[in-house]
N, C-alpha and C positions, 0 to 999 in steps of 0.2 A: 296778293296772289291768292291768299286763303279766301278772301271775300269773293274773288272772281270764281274760284272753283265752287264755292257755296252757292252763288247765284246760278251758275251753270247747272249745279246739281238740282236746285229748286226748279229750274226751267224744265228739267227732264223728269220731274216727278209725275207729270201727266202730259206726255208728249202728244196726246190726242186732242188737246185743247187748241182752239184756233189761234190764240195768241202765241202759242209755242211753235206751231208749224205753219199756220197760214194756208193750210191745204184743205180742200174739201174732200172728205172721205165718203166712201159708199159702203154698202153692205155686201159687196161681192165677195166671193170666196178668195179671190186674189188679195183683196184688201184685208181680209181677216188673217190670211197667211202672213202678210206684211206686218200687221199689227202684232201678231204673235212673236215674230222675229224682233220687231222693234222693242217689245216689252223686255225681251232678254237683254238687249243692249242697254236699255234704260236702267235695268237693274245693275248691269255691269258698270254703268256710268256712276251710279250711286257708290258702288264699292270702290271704283277707281278714284272718285273724288275724295272719299275717306282716306284711301291710301296716300294720295298726294298730300292731303292735310297732315297726316301722321308723319310722313317723311319730311315735310317742311318744318314741323316742330322739332323733329329729330335733328335735322340739319342746323336749325337755329340754335338748339341747345348745345350741340357738339361744337359749333362755331365759337360760342361763348366759353365753353369748357376748354377748347383749344387755346384760347387767349390766356385763361387762368393757369392751365397746365404749363404753358410756355413761361409765364411770369414766375411760377413756382420753380421751374427748372432753372431759370436764370438766377433767381435769388438764392437758391440752394447752391448753385455752382459758385456764385460770388462769395457766399459765406465760407464755402470750402476753400476757395482760393485765398481768402483772408487768413484763415488759420494755417494753411499750407505755407504761405509766404512768411507769416509770423514765426512758424517753427523753423523755417530755413534760415531766416535772417536773424532772429533773436534767440530762439531756443538753442540752436546749434552753437551760435556764438557764445551764449551764456555758459554752456557746458565747457567749451574750450577755454573760456576765460577763467572759469573756476579751476580747471586743471592747472593753468598757469599760476593762479593764486595759491593752489595747494603746494606746488613746488616752491614758490617764493616764501610761503609761510614756514615750510620745513627748513629752508635755509636761514630764515630770520630767527626762528627759534634756536637753531644751532648756534648762530652768531650771538644771540642773547645769552645762551648758557655759557659760551666762552667768555663773554664780557662779565657775566656775573661771577664766574670763577676767578677771573682776573682781578675784579674789584675786591672780592673777599681776600685774595692773596695780598693785595696792597694793604688792606686793613690789618691783616695779620702781621705784615712786615713793619707797618707803621707802629703797631702796638709793641712789637719787639724793640723798635727804635725808642719809643717812649719810655719803656722800662729801663733801657740803658741810659737815656738822658736823665731820667729820674735818679738813677744811681749816681751819675756824675754830679747832679745838683746836690744830692745828699752828701757826696764826698766833699764838694766845695764848701757846703755848710759846716760839715764837721771840721774841715781845715780852718775855717774862719773862727769857729769856737776855740780851736787850739791856740789861735793867735791871741785870744783874750785871756788865756791862762797865764798866771804869773811865772810859772816855771819855764815857760817858753819865751819869756821876754828877752833873754840874752840872745837866743837863736834868731828871734825876730829882729833884734837890733843889728846883729851881724849881717843878716840877709838884706835888710832894707835900710840900714843906717838910721833907723828910727829907734832911739833909746828912751823914748818918753815913757815907755812902760816899765823901765827899770828904776829901782829905788837906790838911793845913795849915789856914790861916786861911780861914774862910768869909766871903765878902763878900755879904751879902744885898742884894737890890735893893729896888725899890719894894714897898710893901705889897701882898700877894696879894689878888686879887678874891675875892668871896664864892663865886663859882662853883668855886673851887679848894678849898673846904673839904672835908675828908674825902676828898681825892683818893687817899690811900693805900688807904682801904677800897674805893674804886671800882676801883682797879687789882687789888686782891686778888680782887674779884668777877670782873673781866675775865679773870683767870688761871684761876679755879676753875670758873666756870659752863660754859665750853666743854667742859671735861673731864667735867663731870656730864652735859651734853647728849650727849656722845659715848657715855657709858654707857647713857643712856636710849635713844638711837637704836639701839644694839646690841641692846638688849632688844626694841625694836619690830621690827627686821629679823628677828631669830631667831623671834619670835612669829608674824610674818606668814608666814615660810617654813614654820614648823611647821603653821600652819593650811592652807597649800597642800598640805603633805604629808599631813595628815589627810584633806583632801578627796580627794586622789588615792588614798590608802590605802582609802577606803571603796569604791572601784572601782564606782561607780554605773553605769558603762558596761556591766557584765555583766548588768544588768537587762534589756537589750534581748535578749540571747541567751536568758536565762531565760524571758522573756515569750514568745518565739517557741517555745521548747521546750514550755512549758506550753500554748500555743495549739495546737500540732501534736498534743500528747497528748490534749487535750480533743476535738479534731476526730476523732482516731482512735477515742477512746472512744465518741463519739456515733455514728460510722459503725458501730462494732461493735454498738451497741445497735440501730441501724436495720437492719443486716443480720440480726441475730438475730430482731428483730421480724418482718421480712419472711419469714424461714424459718419462724418459729413460726406466722405467718399462713397460710402454705401448709400447714403441718402441721395447723392447726385445720380448714382446708377439707377436707383428706384424711380427718381423723378424723371430721368431720361426715358426709362422704359415706359412709364405712364404717359409721358408726352408723345412718344412714338406711337403707342397704342391708340391714343386719342386722335393723332393725325391720320392713322390708318382708318379708324372708325369714321372720321370726318370725310375722308376721301371716298370711302364706301358709301356713306350717306349721300354725298353729293352725286355720285354716279347713280345710285338707286333713285334719288329724287328726279333726276332727268329722265330715267327710265319710266318712272311712274307717271311723270307728266306726259311723256310720249304716248304711253298706254292710254292715259285719260283723253288726250287729243284724238287718238285713233278711235276710241269708243264713242267719243262725242261726235266726231265726223260721221261715223257709221250710223249712230242714232239719228242724227240730223238727216242723213240720206233716207233712212227708212221713214222719217217723219213726212217728207215730201219727196218721194223718189221720182227723179226725172231721168229718163234715159233717152238721150237724143239719137242714139245709134239705131233705134228701132224704127223702121219705116212702116208706113200705113198704106202702102200701095198694094193693090190686088195683084195676084198672080206673080208676086216677087218674093224672094226669100227675105223675110222681114228682119232676120237677125244677122244678115251678112255684114252690115256695118259694124255690129258689135264684135264680130269675129276679127274684122280688120283692125279695130282699135286695140283688141287684145294682142294681136300680132305686133302692133306698134310698141306696145308696152314691153313685149319680149325683146324687141330690138333695143329699146332703151336700157333694159336690165343688163344686157350684154356689155354695155359701155359704162356701167356704174363704177366698177373697180379698176378699169384700165382704159385710159384714153389714148393709148399708143397706136401708131399706124401699124397695120398688119405685118409689114415687112421689117419692123424695128425689133431687134433682139434686146431682151432685158439683161443678157449676160454682158459682163464688162471685164 
């Protein structure tokens, strides 16, 4: 289209040339008047050709810009939607999840403290038991030492019927009651059982102390700091999403406004281009007419009105103009 207008513009540079018009010109006053009018339209044709070229370039540039602005708007909107959906699906869920973790951690810490206090109380009671068992063991040991003393040999013999620790002749007394049967075995148990109980209570005390140590080593108390750190990080992450979403929302609005403005400019350029082309075609037709004016409505008969035919043609044009915007029968009403 640009080359076409350029060639047409070049052909109009000198419309007096034969190859441009194909008309034979004379030096009459009429021809000079026609040439003067023709020169005006030829100059206008040059200007119109330049305007058409300018608006073609404008139209082409805006057409490409419209594509890019549309892509920018779509990409910006997609990016905004991605952050918006992430904030709704992940950010909000993460905050709510951390609220639940916060409550659970508080309950866990409370239960852990209760457990710790209970374990320490167990250790304290086992220690008290150990002290009492140690005292029982010591008492059993002291009693066993007493049995080895010579001054207690007679009592030992009376209780157990074991007179081996006595020296000299043994004088037995009355017959021993049935309750004293196997008294020697009972004393042996009295001597060894406290010792066994002392071993058991040592194991209980060490085990209870180890359980307390394990409970302390688990360091459950650090969960509170970890939960707070996680909560703060989750809030910071969600705030970042919200800030980015807000920024992207503003970017989408700006991209949309830019895209709408470009569409408006493109539509205006398209309408202006058609208008400039119409003006160019009108000037070109006028210049061509002035190049080789032919008017078939003028008669060359003597004694007749030579321009009557031109008048009639103009009247025909008037009749056509009346039908340009409405082709309805005269008796048809437009009201409904």
